[in-house]
N, C-alpha and C positions, 0 to 999 in steps of 0.2 A: 504494500500500500504506500502510495506517495504521501509526502508530507501535507500537501494541500487537498488531498482527496477526502471526501466526506463519507461518513458511514451512517446508515439508517438502522435503527434498532426497533424491533417489535417484541413485545412481551405478551405471551398468551397464557393467562392463568387457567389451570385445570385442577381437578380435585387432587391429583397425585403430586402436583408441584407447579413449576413454571417453565414453559417452553420459551427459549430465547432465540430470536432470529436476528442475525447481523447481515446487512445487505450493503455490498460495496459495488460501485460502478453504476451501470445502466443510466448514464447521464443523458444520452439521446436515444431515440428509437433505433434499435438494432445494435446498440453499443454493448460490448462485452461487460459482464459483471459476475459477481460471486455471491452466493448465499451460504451462510454457515448457520446451522441449527444445533442448539444444545438442549439436552434434557437429562438431568442428573449426570451420569458419567458418559452418556452417549453423545458423540459429536458427528455431524454429517456436513460434508463440504460439497457443494454443487456449483459448477461454472456453466454459464450459458449466455445467450444473446437476448432472450425474452425474460423480463423481470418476473412476470406473473407465472410463466411456466416453470421457471427455476425455483420459485418459492413453493409451488405445488409439488414439484419433483422432490425437493428437499424434505418436505413434510411427509410425503408418501414413503420415501426411503427411511425416514426416522420411524414411521409406523412399522414398516417391515422389520427394521432392526430391533425394535422393542418386542415385537411378536416373536421373532426368532430367539431373542435373549431369554424370554420367559419359558420357552420349550425345553 
């Protein structure tokens, strides 16, 4: 991350804790960006060009990781 680059943070409270989303990049349409999702000890990192799709993919991957962890 560059010194002047901004970060967007989203916090999603759920019954089991707090899901934290850190969103870098995506300054203009079609620009590259990165989404990092954290929940307890699980961290997921997704890179892409579409902000919305990257957020959804990161949350879906987090869901799969949590399901596989509990099995």
